[in-house]
MARBADREN-162873 format. One record per residue (C-alpha): residue number from 1; residue in three letters; x, y negated, z. Coordinates in nm, 3 decimals, padded with zeros to 5 digits. Example, Ala and Ser with C-alpha at 12.3 -4.5 7.8 and 13.67 -1.06 7.14 Angstrom:
+-----+--------+---------+---------+---------+
: num : residu :    east :   north :      up :
+-----+--------+---------+---------+---------+
:   1 :    ALA :  01.230 :  00.450 :  00.780 :
:   2 :    SER :  01.367 :  00.106 :  00.714 :
+-----+--------+---------+---------+---------+
END
This chain:
+-----+--------+---------+---------+---------+
: num : residu :    east :   north :      up :
+-----+--------+---------+---------+---------+
:   1 :    MET :  08.054 : -18.892 :  20.072 :
:   2 :    SER :  08.015 : -19.065 :  20.405 :
:   3 :    ARG :  07.969 : -18.832 :  20.704 :
:   4 :    ALA :  07.648 : -19.023 :  20.778 :
:   5 :    PHE :  07.483 : -18.850 :  20.484 :
:   6 :    ILE :  07.594 : -18.494 :  20.553 :
:   7 :    ARG :  07.342 : -18.267 :  20.722 :
:   8 :    GLU :  07.442 : -18.111 :  21.051 :
:   9 :    GLN :  07.569 : -17.756 :  21.022 :
:  10 :    ASN :  07.293 : -17.630 :  21.248 :
:  11 :    ALA :  07.002 : -17.872 :  21.225 :
:  12 :    ASP :  06.796 : -17.624 :  21.425 :
:  13 :    ASN :  06.981 : -17.727 :  21.742 :
:  14 :    PHE :  06.933 : -18.103 :  21.735 :
:  15 :    GLU :  06.951 : -18.276 :  22.071 :
:  16 :    ASP :  06.646 : -18.422 :  22.238 :
:  17 :    LEU :  06.668 : -18.791 :  22.297 :
:  18 :    PRO :  06.772 : -18.886 :  22.650 :
:  19 :    GLU :  06.531 : -19.052 :  22.888 :
:  20 :    ARG :  06.516 : -19.426 :  22.840 :
:  21 :    PHE :  06.690 : -19.641 :  23.098 :
:  22 :    VAL :  06.456 : -19.849 :  23.314 :
:  23 :    SER :  06.618 : -20.173 :  23.421 :
:  24 :    GLU :  06.590 : -20.305 :  23.774 :
:  25 :    HIS :  06.553 : -20.654 :  23.627 :
:  26 :    PRO :  06.221 : -20.811 :  23.526 :
:  27 :    ASN :  06.096 : -20.733 :  23.177 :
:  28 :    ASP :  05.922 : -21.015 :  22.991 :
:  29 :    VAL :  05.708 : -20.785 :  22.778 :
:  30 :    THR :  05.331 : -20.800 :  22.816 :
:  31 :    GLN :  05.133 : -20.484 :  22.878 :
:  32 :    LEU :  04.998 : -20.505 :  22.522 :
:  33 :    GLY :  05.350 : -20.555 :  22.386 :
:  34 :    MET :  05.478 : -20.257 :  22.582 :
:  35 :    ALA :  05.191 : -20.043 :  22.453 :
:  36 :    GLN :  05.288 : -20.143 :  22.098 :
:  37 :    ILE :  05.653 : -20.055 :  22.164 :
:  38 :    GLU :  05.554 : -19.718 :  22.310 :
:  39 :    ALA :  05.326 : -19.647 :  22.012 :
:  40 :    ALA :  05.603 : -19.732 :  21.766 :
:  41 :    PHE :  05.848 : -19.515 :  21.959 :
:  42 :    ALA :  05.603 : -19.221 :  21.960 :
:  43 :    ALA :  05.541 : -19.262 :  21.586 :
:  44 :    ALA :  05.916 : -19.264 :  21.518 :
:  45 :    ARG :  05.967 : -18.945 :  21.722 :
:  46 :    GLU :  05.678 : -18.777 :  21.539 :
:  47 :    ALA :  05.815 : -18.881 :  21.199 :
:  48 :    TYR :  06.159 : -18.749 :  21.293 :
:  49 :    ALA :  06.015 : -18.415 :  21.402 :
:  50 :    LEU :  05.800 : -18.390 :  21.088 :
:  51 :    ARG :  06.099 : -18.456 :  20.864 :
:  52 :    HIS :  06.300 : -18.193 :  21.049 :
:  53 :    HIS :  06.025 : -17.934 :  20.999 :
:  54 :    LEU :  05.980 : -18.029 :  20.633 :
:  55 :    GLU :  06.353 : -17.992 :  20.568 :
:  56 :    MET :  06.349 : -17.650 :  20.733 :
:  57 :    ALA :  06.049 : -17.547 :  20.519 :
:  58 :    GLN :  06.226 : -17.668 :  20.204 :
:  59 :    ASP :  06.536 : -17.472 :  20.299 :
:  60 :    LEU :  06.332 : -17.159 :  20.360 :
:  61 :    SER :  06.147 : -17.196 :  20.029 :
:  62 :    ALA :  06.481 : -17.239 :  19.855 :
:  63 :    GLY :  06.595 : -16.908 :  20.005 :
:  64 :    LYS :  06.830 : -17.055 :  20.262 :
:  65 :    THR :  06.839 : -16.907 :  20.608 :
:  66 :    VAL :  06.819 : -17.135 :  20.907 :
:  67 :    GLY :  07.166 : -17.256 :  20.996 :
:  68 :    SER :  07.326 : -17.169 :  20.659 :
:  69 :    HIS :  07.376 : -17.529 :  20.540 :
+-----+--------+---------+---------+---------+
END
């Protein structure tokens, strides 16, 4: 199986995403477009966090202890 599909050994310690780089060059995105990008980014982060918590809940209901993957 590809390593891309193997769960981390300790999913409880996942890294936070780094701050996004802000370019010194002009950005041709409108304010509305940027708001849409930010909303999509926030939704993706929320979905990622929700999945992480659901996986932990599934592991706990299956009798696994956190970090015993």
